[in-house]
C-alpha positions in Angstrom: 13.3 -6.1 1.3 15.9 -6.0 -1.5 15.0 -4.8 -4.9 16.1 -8.1 -6.5 13.9 -10.0 -4.0 10.9 -7.8 -4.8 11.4 -8.2 -8.5 11.8 -11.9 -8.2 8.8 -12.3 -5.8 6.4 -10.0 -7.7 7.2 -11.4 -11.1 6.9 -15.0 -9.9 3.6 -14.4 -8.1 2.1 -12.6 -11.1 3.2 -15.2 -13.6 2.0 -18.0 -11.4 -1.4 -16.3 -11.1 -1.5 -15.9 -14.9 -0.6 -19.6 -15.4 -3.2 -20.8 -12.9 -5.9 -18.6 -14.6 -4.9 -20.0 -18.0 -4.9 -23.6 -16.7 -8.3 -23.1 -15.1 -9.6 -21.6 -18.4 -8.2 -24.5 -20.4 -9.6 -27.1 -18.0 -13.2 -25.8 -17.9 -13.3 -24.9 -21.6 -12.1 -28.4 -22.5 -14.6 -30.0 -20.0 -17.5 -27.9 -21.5 -16.5 -28.6 -25.1 -16.1 -32.3 -24.4 -19.4 -32.7 -22.6 -21.3 -30.6 -25.2 -19.8 -32.8 -27.9 -21.0 -35.9 -26.2 -24.5 -34.5 -25.7 -24.6 -33.3 -29.3 -23.6 -36.8 -30.6 -26.2 -38.3 -28.3 -28.8 -35.9 -29.6 -28.0 -36.9 -33.2 -28.4 -40.5 -32.3 -31.8 -39.8 -30.6 -33.0 -38.0 -33.8 -32.0 -41.0 -35.8 -33.9 -43.3 -33.5 -37.0 -41.1 -33.7 -36.9 -41.2 -37.5 -36.5 -45.0 -37.4 -39.5 -45.3 -35.1 -41.6 -43.1 -37.3 -40.7 -45.3 -40.4 -41.7 -48.4 -38.5 -44.8 -47.1 -36.9 -47.0 -48.5 -39.7 -45.3 -52.0 -39.8 -45.2 -54.8 -37.3 -41.6 -54.2 -36.5 -41.0 -54.5 -32.8 -40.1 -51.0 -31.5 -38.2 -52.5 -28.6 -36.0 -54.3 -31.2 -35.4 -50.9 -32.9 -34.4 -49.3 -29.6 -32.2 -52.3 -28.8 -30.4 -51.9 -32.1 -29.5 -48.3 -31.2 -28.5 -49.1 -27.6 -25.1 -47.7 -26.7 -22.3 -49.8 -25.4 -22.8 -48.4 -22.0 -26.1 -46.7 -21.6 -29.9 -46.6 -21.1 -32.9 -45.9 -23.3 -36.4 -45.3 -22.1 -39.7 -43.9 -23.3 -41.6 -41.9 -20.6 -45.3 -41.1 -21.1 -47.1 -38.1 -19.8 -47.8 -39.9 -16.5 -44.0 -40.1 -15.9 -44.1 -43.9 -16.3 -41.4 -45.7 -18.3 -43.2 -47.5 -21.1 -40.0 -49.1 -22.4 -36.6 -49.5 -20.6 -33.5 -50.9 -22.3 -30.1 -50.7 -20.6 -26.7 -52.3 -20.7 -26.5 -52.5 -16.9 -29.3 -53.4 -14.4 -28.2 -50.6 -12.1 -29.2 -48.1 -14.8 -32.9 -48.9 -14.2 -35.1 -46.0 -13.2 -32.7 -43.3 -14.5 -35.6 -41.7 -16.4 -36.3 -37.9 -16.0 -39.8 -36.5 -15.6 -41.8 -35.9 -18.7 -41.3 -32.6 -20.5 -43.0 -31.5 -23.7 -39.7 -30.2 -25.2 -36.4 -31.3 -26.6 -33.4 -30.9 -24.3 -29.9 -32.3 -23.5 -27.8 -32.1 -20.4 -25.2 -33.9 -18.2 -26.5 -35.6 -15.1 -25.1 -37.5 -12.1 -27.1 -40.5 -11.2 -26.2 -43.4 -8.8 -22.6 -42.3 -8.7 -22.2 -42.2 -12.5 -22.0 -39.4 -15.0 -24.4 -39.5 -17.9 -24.9 -37.4 -21.0 -28.6 -37.3 -21.5 -31.0 -36.2 -24.3 -34.8 -36.1 -24.3 -36.9 -35.9 -27.5 -40.7 -35.7 -27.8 -42.1 -38.6 -29.9 -45.5 -39.9 -30.8 -45.7 -43.4 -29.3 -47.7 -46.4 -30.7 -50.9 -45.4 -28.9 -50.7 -41.9 -30.4 -49.7 -40.4 -27.1 -46.9 -37.8 -27.0 -44.0 -39.3 -24.9 -40.4 -38.6 -24.2 -37.6 -40.6 -25.8 -34.8 -40.4 -23.2 -31.3 -41.7 -24.0 -28.5 -41.9 -21.3 -24.8 -42.5 -22.1 -22.3 -43.2 -19.4 -19.4 -40.7 -19.7 -17.4 -41.7 -16.7 -14.4 -42.1 -19.0 -14.6 -38.4 -19.8 -14.4 -37.5 -16.2 -11.4 -39.8 -15.8 -9.8 -37.8 -18.7 -10.7 -34.6 -16.9 -9.0 -35.9 -13.7 -5.9 -36.8 -15.6 -5.9 -33.3 -17.3 -6.3 -31.7 -13.9 -3.3 -33.4 -12.4 -1.3 -32.7 -15.6 -2.1 -29.0 -15.2 -1.3 -29.0 -11.4 2.0 -30.7 -12.0 2.9 -28.4 -14.9 2.0 -25.4 -12.8 4.5 -26.5 -10.1 7.1 -27.2 -12.7 6.5 -23.8 -14.3 6.7 -22.2 -10.8 10.2 -23.7 -10.2 11.4 -22.8 -13.7 10.1 -19.2 -13.4 11.7 -18.8 -10.0 15.1 -20.0 -11.3 14.8 -17.9 -14.4 13.7 -14.8 -12.4 16.7 -15.3 -10.1 19.1 -15.4 -13.1 17.4 -12.5 -14.9 17.3 -10.4 -11.7 21.0 -10.9 -11.1 21.7 -9.9 -14.7 19.5 -6.7 -14.4 20.8 -5.7 -11.0 24.5 -6.4 -11.7 25.3 -3.0 -13.1 23.2 -1.3 -10.4 25.1 -3.2 -7.7 28.4 -2.1 -9.4 27.2 1.4 -9.4 26.3 1.3 -5.7 29.8 -0.2 -5.0 31.4 2.7 -6.9 29.2 5.2 -4.9 30.2 3.6 -1.6 33.9 3.9 -2.6 33.3 7.6 -3.4 31.7 8.0 0.0 34.6 6.3 1.8 37.2 8.5 0.1 35.2 11.6 1.5 35.9 13.4 -1.8 33.4 14.6 -4.4 34.5 12.1 -7.0 32.6 11.3 -10.1 31.9 7.8 -11.2 32.8 6.3 -14.5 29.9 5.8 -17.0 29.9 2.6 -18.9 28.7 3.0 -22.5 27.2 -0.5 -22.4 24.9 0.4 -19.6 21.2 1.0 -20.1 19.7 4.5 -20.6 18.3 4.5 -17.1 21.7 3.6 -15.5 23.5 6.2 -17.6 20.9 8.8 -16.4 21.4 7.7 -12.8 25.2 7.9 -13.2 25.0 11.4 -14.7 22.6 12.5 -12.0 25.0 11.3 -9.3 27.9 13.0 -11.0 25.9 16.3 -11.3 25.0 16.0 -7.6 28.6 15.5 -6.7 29.6 18.6 -8.7 26.8 20.6 -7.1 27.8 19.5 -3.6 31.4 20.3 -4.4 30.5 23.7 -5.7 28.2 24.3 -2.7 30.8 23.2 -0.2 33.5 25.4 -1.8 31.0 28.4 -1.7 30.3 27.6 1.9 34.0 27.5 2.8 34.6 30.7 0.9 31.7 32.4 2.6 33.0 31.3 6.0 36.5 32.6 5.2 35.2 35.9 3.8 32.7 36.4 6.6 35.4 35.7 9.2 37.7 38.2 7.5 35.1 40.9 7.2 34.0 40.4 10.8 37.6 40.3 12.0 38.5 43.8 10.8 35.9 45.7 12.8 36.4 43.5 15.8 40.1 44.1 15.7 39.7 47.8 15.4 37.2 47.9 18.3 39.5 45.7 20.4 42.6 47.9 19.7 40.7 51.2 20.5 39.2 49.7 23.7 42.7 48.7 24.9 44.0 52.1 24.0 41.2 53.8 25.9 41.9 51.6 28.9 45.4 52.9 29.0 45.1 56.5 27.9 41.4 57.4 27.9 41.4 59.1 31.3 44.4 61.2 30.6 43.9 61.9 26.8 40.5 63.5 26.0 41.4 63.6 22.3 42.0 59.9 22.2 38.8 59.3 24.2 36.7 61.1 21.6 38.5 59.4 18.7 38.2 56.0 20.3 34.5 56.3 21.0 33.8 57.6 17.5 35.8 54.8 15.9 34.2 52.1 18.1 30.8 53.5 17.3 31.4 53.4 13.5 32.8 49.9 13.6 29.9 48.7 15.7 27.5 50.1 13.2 29.5 48.5 10.4 29.5 45.2 12.2 25.7 45.5 12.7 25.2 46.3 9.0 27.4 43.3 8.0 25.5 41.0 10.3 22.1 42.2 9.0 23.3 41.6 5.4 24.4 38.0 6.2 21.1 37.4 7.9 19.2 38.7 4.9 21.1 36.5 2.6 20.4 33.4 4.8 16.8 34.4 5.0 16.5 34.7 1.2 18.0 31.3 0.6 15.9 29.6 3.3 12.6 31.0 2.0 13.4 30.4 -1.7 10.4 28.1 -2.3 7.9 30.1 -0.2 7.7 33.1 -2.5 4.2 34.2 -3.7 3.8 36.2 -6.9 1.1 38.8 -7.6 0.2 41.3 -10.4 1.8 44.6 -9.6 1.9 48.0 -11.4 5.6 48.4 -11.8 5.4 52.1 -12.7 3.4 52.9 -9.5 5.6 50.7 -7.4 8.9 52.2 -8.6 7.5 55.7 -8.4 6.6 55.3 -4.7 9.9 53.7 -3.9 12.1 56.3 -5.7 10.1 59.2 -4.1 10.8 57.7 -0.6 14.5 57.0 -1.3 15.2 60.4 -2.9 14.2 62.0 0.4 16.4 59.6 2.4 19.4 60.1 0.1 18.8 63.8 -0.3 19.5 63.3 -4.0 17.2 63.4 -7.0 16.2 60.1 -8.7 14.8 60.7 -12.2 12.2 58.2 -13.4 11.8 58.1 -17.2 8.8 56.3 -18.8 6.3 56.7 -21.5 3.8 54.3 -20.0 1.2 55.1 -17.3 0.8 51.4 -16.3 3.0 48.4 -16.7 1.8 45.2 -15.0 4.4 42.7 -14.0 4.3 39.4 -12.1 6.5 39.8 -9.0 6.8 39.4 -5.3 6.2 42.9 -4.0 8.4 42.9 -0.9 11.5 41.2 -2.5 11.1 43.4 -5.6 11.2 46.5 -3.4 14.3 45.2 -1.7 15.9 44.4 -5.1 15.4 47.9 -6.5 16.5 49.5 -3.2 19.8 47.6 -3.4 20.6 48.9 -6.9 19.5 52.5 -6.0 21.6 52.3 -2.8 24.5 51.0 -4.8 24.2 54.0 -7.3 23.9 56.4 -4.3 27.1 55.1 -2.6 29.3 55.0 -5.7 28.4 58.3 -7.4 27.6 61.9 -6.4 25.4 62.7 -9.3 21.7 62.2 -9.9 20.4 58.7 -10.5 18.4 57.8 -13.6 15.8 55.1 -13.7 14.0 54.2 -16.9 10.9 51.9 -17.4 10.6 50.5 -20.9 7.7 48.4 -22.3 9.1 45.5 -24.3 7.2 42.7 -26.1 7.8 39.9 -23.6 9.0 41.8 -20.5 9.3 45.1 -18.7 12.8 46.6 -18.7 14.1 48.6 -15.7 17.3 50.5 -16.3 19.1 52.0 -13.2 22.1 54.2 -14.2 24.6 56.0 -12.1 27.5 58.3 -13.2 30.2 56.9 -10.8 33.7 55.5 -11.6 32.3 52.5 -13.4 33.5 48.9 -13.4 36.3 47.3 -15.3 35.2 44.8 -17.9 37.1 41.9 -16.2 35.3 42.6 -12.9 31.7 42.7 -14.2 31.3 38.9 -14.0 32.6 38.9 -10.4 30.5 41.7 -8.8 27.7 39.3 -7.8 30.1 37.0 -5.9 29.7 37.2 -2.1 32.1 39.6 -0.4 33.7 40.6 -3.7 34.6 44.3 -3.9 36.3 46.0 -6.7 38.1 48.6 -4.6 38.2 47.6 -1.0 39.4 50.9 0.3 36.6 52.8 -1.5 34.0 50.2 -0.5 35.0 50.5 3.1 34.6 54.3 3.0 31.2 53.9 1.4 30.1 51.3 3.9 29.8 48.5 1.4 29.9 44.9 2.7 30.3 43.0 -0.6 27.0 41.3 -0.1 24.6 43.7 -1.6 24.8 42.6 -5.2 24.9 39.0 -4.1 21.6 39.5 -2.3 20.3 41.3 -5.4 21.1 38.3 -7.5 19.2 36.0 -5.2 16.2 38.3 -5.1 16.2 38.6 -8.9 16.3 34.8 -9.2 13.4 34.5 -6.8 11.3 36.9 -9.0 12.5 35.3 -12.2 14.1 38.6 -13.2 17.2 38.6 -15.5 20.0 41.0 -14.8 22.4 42.6 -17.3 25.3 45.0 -16.5 26.7 47.7 -18.7 29.6 49.7 -17.4 32.5 51.7 -18.6 35.3 53.1 -16.4 34.9 56.8 -15.8 31.4 57.1 -17.2 29.2 55.0 -14.8 27.3 51.8 -14.5 23.9 50.7 -15.8 22.0 47.7 -14.4 19.2 46.4 -16.6 16.4 44.3 -15.0 13.9 42.3 -17.2 10.7 41.7 -15.3 8.0 39.2 -16.5 4.9 40.9 -18.0 1.4 39.7 -17.2 
């Protein structure tokens, strides 16, 4: 169902329900007030009759004449004794005979239906001529009131249908006005889709706040998709280039071995060694790309825990110093520093920076742990050739290498720091880089404290 149809349908139904409820309320309230008013007026008349009868009780005035004088234009008056017999009956219509209610020793008023007519009725206790307590009962025909109620009912029904039609038409017009800019926005989006380009849509200053936010969100999405697509294309091109080199070398040496391997032992050894090295490099590059894909795929599945950073780094550096056959100095004044990290990805992150320091310098590696107010600072410093200032912003780009020849000699793939950036982002760790050519590079990691 279209949004416009939903708005029109829901709004119309809700308003009609409200109108029907209001009409029912008006009808029944008016009916009750009208009937109560008639009964109250009748009660006042009965009280006046009762007073008149009391005033004439000591005279010879005919009580029936008094009752006759108070008879309504269309009604019935009777006096009912305790034996439920009508002592006196006065009516304007013979069919009103025997309307009397049973004797009750109390005053009350109500609306009754008798013989197909509607009556307002009041009953008052009085002392009759013989000294017996009886009921003075007065009935007034109020059929005209019910005719008014019927007219009111039809007026409300007709008005409800008229309101329904008016509301439906107004809803249609209002819905079209509201949805017009949305439809225009959809049309612009469709045009953007048909062009197969990541084009932004124009934002109309006259649009509502919601539409402007929707347009801005769409434009941001287009920019993100464009950036993601460009990165994917660049990744494919760079990966193809990186994979092409070892494959080309392996192919060339395998062809050479096919020709001269049997007659040239020196070429045989050289070819086998080269193919073996390139195969290892190809394996390493593939593993790096798989790691990068795995990190991106499991970005939302990471679980954090409280870890002693001092102990974790000490264990890791002790293990890596034996692997590298090089000393890694750990400097800290704290015995315990608790951070909130993902232990596995944190180890991988520190390993990348230590491995980077190992590859690009021949000196010892310094690692410092510093307790700051809001975070734990980890500084990893090497004393290698350093990085040019203009290259610092690019070192986290995939496959970017400052010196390709030196990187190839060290076995670098250009993916290590890119993976490190993803791992740091997963652990909500900020990275800063300080470097100067000829003096070395320092990576500063800011870990969240608990």
